N, C-alpha and C positions, 0 to 999 in steps of 0.2 A: 217554689214548690218544695214539698217535704218528701224525702226519700225514706222508705222503711229500712229496717236493719239489714235484711238479706240483700236488698239492692245495693246498699252502701258497701257491703263486704265484696260483692261481685265487682263493683266499680274499682275498689282499692286493688283487688287482685289483678284486674285488667291493667290498671295503671302500673303496678309493679312489673307486670309482664313486659310492657313497652319500655319501662325504664331499664330493664335487664337487656333488652334488645339494643338500646341506644349505643353502647360502646362498640358493638359489632358493626353497626351501620357506619359509625364514624371511622372505623379502621379501613373502610373500603373507599375512602376518598381518592379520587383520581390524582396521580402524581405525574406532572408534566415530564416527558423524557429528558428535557434540558437539565432538570434538577438531579438526574443521575450522575452528572459530571460537574455541576457547578459548586462553587464554594458555599459553605454555610457560614453563619455569623462567627462561630468560634475560630474556624480556619482563616477567616478574613483578618482577625486580630493577630493570629500567628504570622500571617503573611506580612503584615506591616512590620513586625519585629524582625523577621528574617531579612527584609529589604534594607533595614537600617544597619544590619550586621554583615552585609554582603562582603565576601572575601574575593580578592582579585589576584591573578598571577600572570607573569609574562612567559609565554611558551619559549622553548629553546629553538634554535635555528634548525631548519630542515636538513642542513648539512652536517649537523652534529652527530657523532657516532655514540654518544652516551645515552643512557636511559634516564630520563628526567625523574626526579623524585615525585612530581605530581602524577606521573604515569603509574608509578608503583602504588600510589594511594588509590588510583582509580580501580585497581584490581580488587580492593577491599570494599569499595563503595558503589559498585555499579549494579548490584543486584536489585532489580525492581521488586522482587517478591512475586507471589502468585495470589490470585483471587480465589477464594474458596468457591466451591461449586454450589452456589445458592441462587435464589430468585433474582437478586439485584445484579449479580454477575451476568446471568442469562439475559436480563433486560438490557444491560449495557452492550452486550455483544450484539443483540438484535438491532438496537438503535444505531450503533456505530457501523455495523455491516452495511446498512443502507446508505449512510453518509459516504462511506468509502466507495461504494458502487457509483453513486451519483457523481462524485468528484472524478473518479476514474474515467467515466464515460465522457465527461466534459473535456478532459484533457485528451482523450482519444480523438474526439472530434477536432480539436485543435491540431493534433498530429496529422490527421487525415488531410487537412487543408494544406499543411506545411510540406508533407512528404508524399505528395501524390505519386502513385505508381511504385513506391518503394516498400521494402519490408520495414515494419516497426513493431516495437514491443514495449509495453510498460507494465509496471506492477502497481495497481491501485493502492494496495496496502502500504507499500513502501514509499510511494509518491505522497500519500497522506501523511506518513511519518515524517518525511522531509519537511513538508510545510508546517507540521506541528512543531518540529524542532525550532523553526524560525519563530513560531508563535510564542514558544517558551521564553525567547529572548526579546520579545517585542513589548512595547509600552504604549499606553494612551491610545490614540486613534489608530495607529498601526496594529496594535493588538486587537482592537475592536473590529477592524476591517478583516483581519485574518481569521478571527473567530467566526464571523459571519460567512466568510468564504469556505471555511471548513464545515459549515452547515449548522452551527450552533446559534440559534436566534433566541434570545431570552424571551420568555412569555410576557414580560411586562417591560415598560420603558424605564423602570427604575435603574439609574446608572450606578448604584452602589456595587460593592464587591461581589455580592451574591448574583449579580447579573453576568459575572465572568465565569468562564469555564476553567476548571483546574486541569491544566494540560497534563499533569502527572497521572491523573485518573484515566485520561484518554490514552496516554502512553502505556499504562498498565493493561488496559483492555486490548490494545494492539498486540501487546506481548502475549496475552491469552490467546488471541487469534493465531499467532505464530506457534504457540505450544500445541494447540489443537491440530494445526496443519501438519506439524512435524512429529506428532506423538505416536507414530506407527511402531516405534521400537526397532525399526530396521533401517538400513542404510540405502534403501532403494530410491530415496529422494533427498537430496541435500540442498540446503539453502544457506548462503553465506552473505553477510552484510558487513561492509567496511565503510566507515564514515570518518572523514577528516575535516578538521576545522583549521584552516590556514589563515593566519593573521599577519599583518605587516609588522616588521621589527618594532619592539618597544610597546606595542599595543597590549594592554592588559585585558584578560578575559575573566569572566565570572566563573569562579570555582564550582558553584552549585549548578550552573547551566551546563558546564562541561561534564559534570557527573551525570546529569540527566541525559545528555546526548550519548554518553558512553554506555549507559544502561540499556539503550535500545539497539545496540549494534553488537555483532560478534567481535569486531575489532574497531577500536577508536583511537585516533591520534590527534593531538593538537600541536602544531608546529608554526614557527615564524618563517615567513617568506618575503623576500624583497620583490615586490611586484613592479618596480619601476622599469625593469627589463622583462617585459611580458614573455618573450620566447624562452628566455633562460628560466624564468619561474615555472613555465609549463613543463620544461624538460626536467627540472628538479622534482616537481610533483609526480610526474610520470615515473621517474626512476625510484622515488620513494615508495610509491604504491606497489610497483612490481617487486621491490625488495621485500615486501611483506608476504609475497607468495600466496595471496588470497584472491587475486583477481588478475588474470592475464588479459590485459586490455590494450588496445591501441591507444595512442596519444589522442585523447578526445578534448583536451583543453585548448581552445583556440580563442583568439580575439579577447585576451584578458586586458581590461582597461588598466593602464599604468597607475591610475589614481586609486586603484583598489586597496582597501585596507582589510577586507575580510572575504574569504571564499570558502564555501561549504560544499564538499564533494561527497557523494554517496555512490558506492558500487554495490549492486545486488547481483548475485549469481545463483541460478537454479541449475542443478545438474541431476540427471537421472541415469540409472543403470538399466541396460537392456537385457534383463534376465532371460526373457523368453522370446524376444523378437529375433528374427534372423534377417541377414542382409540379402537382398535380391542380387543374384549373381551378376546380371548385366545392367548397365545403365538404362533407365527408363525415360520415356517421353514425359515432359511437363510443359504445358501450354501457358506461357506467361501472359498471353492475350489470345484473342481468337485467330490470329494469323502468325504467331511466333511460338515456336517450340524449341526446347533445349533438352539435353540429356542429363539426367541427374541420378545420383545414387539413391536407392530406395531401400526401405526395410519393410518387413511383413510380419504380422502376428495374427493368429486365429484364436477366437474366443467368443464368449457370450457377453455382448456389450449392450448397453441401453442405446436405442436408436429410434429415429423418426424421420419420415420424409413428408415435408409439408408442401404439397403441390399448389396450395393457394398462395403461399408466399415464396414459393420456388427456392427452397433451400432444404438441405438435409443436415441432420445433427447426429453425431456419434459421441457417446460418453464412455471414456475408458478409465478405469481405476489405475492410477500410477503409484499409489501406495495405499495403506489402510485408510488414510483420511484425506487423500487428494484425488481429484477428478480432472482429467484432461478432456475438454470439450472441443470437438472439431466441427466446424461449420463450413459447408461449401455450397455454392449456387448450383441449381439444377434447372432444366427446361430453358436453357439459353439465358438464364438470369446472370447478372454480374455482381461482383463483390461490392461495388459502390452502392447498389440499391439495398443490399443487406445491411451495410454499415450505416446508411442513412436512417434505417429503422431500428438501429441499436437503441434501446429504450433507456431513459433515465430511471424508469421503474425498476427497482432492484429485483422484483420477481420476473426475471428474464424469461422471455418466451422460449429461449433456447432450452431451458431445463424443464419445460412442461410437456406432459403427454408423451414421454418416452416409454418404450417398451423393450423387453429383452429380445435380442436377435442373435443368432449364431452367425458370426461375420469373419471373413478374412479381410483384414484391413491392410492396405499398402499405402505408404506415404513417404515423402522425402526424408532423408536424414537431415537433421536441422542443427545448426549452431547459429544463433542469432544474438547480436549485440547491438544495442542502440544507446545513444548518448544525447541528453537533452539539457539545455539550459532553461530552468524553470522561469527565469526572468523573461527570456525570449518568448516562451509559450504564453506567459501571462500578458505580455505586450500584444501578442497576436489575438488574445481574447479581450483586448481593450481594458486590461487590468494592470497596466504597467506600474501604477502607483503603489501596489501592494508591497513590492520589494525594491522600489526605486531608490534614488539617492536621498530622498526626503524621509525614508522609512525610519521610525524611531525604534532603535534596537539597544536601548540603554541597559537592558537586563543581560545583554551579552558582554558589553564592555562599557567603561566610563569614557572611552574615546569617541570622537565623532566618526562613526563608521561609514564607509562606502562599500556596499556589497558588490563585488565584481561579478560573481556568478553564484548560483545555487545549482551545481551540476549533479545530474542524476543519471546513472548508467546501469540499466538492467541487462542481463544476458541469460540466454537459455542454451545449455549445452546438451545436445543429443536428445533423442526421444526416449520415452520410458513406457514399457508395457509389461504386464505380468500374467495375463490369462492365456491359456492354451486349451483347445478342445479338438475333437477328431471328426465330427460328422460334417456332411456337406454344407458349406457356409454360403451366405450371401457375400458376394465380392464387392467391396467398397474401395475405390482407389482415388486418392487425392492427387490428381494430375493436372490441376489448374489452381489459380490463386484461391486461398482459403483463409479462414480466421481460426485462431486457437485461443482458448482460455483455460485457466486452471482455477478450480474452486476448492475450498475446504468442504469436505463431504457433508457434514452435518449442518453447519450454519449457512452453507452456500455462499460464503464470503468469496468474492472475486479476488484472487491473489495475483493473477497474471492475465493479460489480454494482448493479442498481437495479430498482425496481418503478415501472411507469407505470399509475396508476389513472385519472387525468384529465389528458390532454395539455395542457389549457388552464391548469392550475395549475403554473407554472414554479417556484414556491418554496413 
């Protein structure tokens, strides 16, 4: 068929219009979240070169009083930098926040089975960071298994470098979470992280790996320890940590295997100031179970807080700001419900039911004064989860050392010192008293990242 001139011009114009649209449509192609953290082709080539040039060093003895040269170098090389506030940063935060939540809930479930009836506390963000630290030193199948456990499943089965996650990108995003959480500009909430890598004498460690670990902690030390006398090694480590005056902890290192050549220890401490809360003058009743009560010191604060009472699921939630960017969430059973039922419904879904449908209420809140410390061996928890091979004796950790390593422990110790409240008001409030076992969680306000979660069964048992 033959087209006349006007029809041809219209067709050409329409064709040009769609050609102009084409680049815009192509720019909106879906990007799998995995690729926010994976290596690209160019970084894979750089990675190969870095692996060939890896530098090693031998840490000084834990009993030495000198400051090693490598520790001085760490001060100049430990800054991770910051991510600019852009779309990719926000996407990474949103994706990683969900992975942190899922991993935290999985470990919380393992603790629930291990420590029945006890207080326990864990920090999902810092737990995730500890496992990521091991991932940075892992190779081959161990690295692949840890990557999957951390929630990063490549969208295709292609085994090349681009199917691997760049742990440094993940580490930087975790640091961004920390910065958001602690960016209130005030000292009302303090968080301190101390990490130590203890290796057997003469074991060489990767310089770049140590720099990466140091960049994610407030304090980091690498020292050599003789593990053939486990009790003496534990005493030396405890004395060393206390000497740094960043974590006043009890001796939590037990049952060290004398064949150990590597031990990774992390201490996390959260501390709040009670600017507006007041101590209740007399000791108050706290029911550890339906038939047992104890007398405990309590504190009280009055203010307008987010609150809900869910009579269908039989729990109440109160959300209390503890700093400009941190929220304390307190959950307790109601209507004869018990904590075990609430915990069993703790969802792997990051959009926790705890944070939904809250509304402001004027409340007088009373709760026990709390100092909680917990200590966990991640290897033991993984064994309880039927995942002992992840950090077992056959784990490939050649990016940490060129020696044949035996990981004795990956010790993780979070602690919460005191309660923190900031709001005060004067009108007649709803009275809410936490006088029986309850759950607590701390979230970053904007992203709703779960930073801390724990159970309080007996406020008098701090450890």
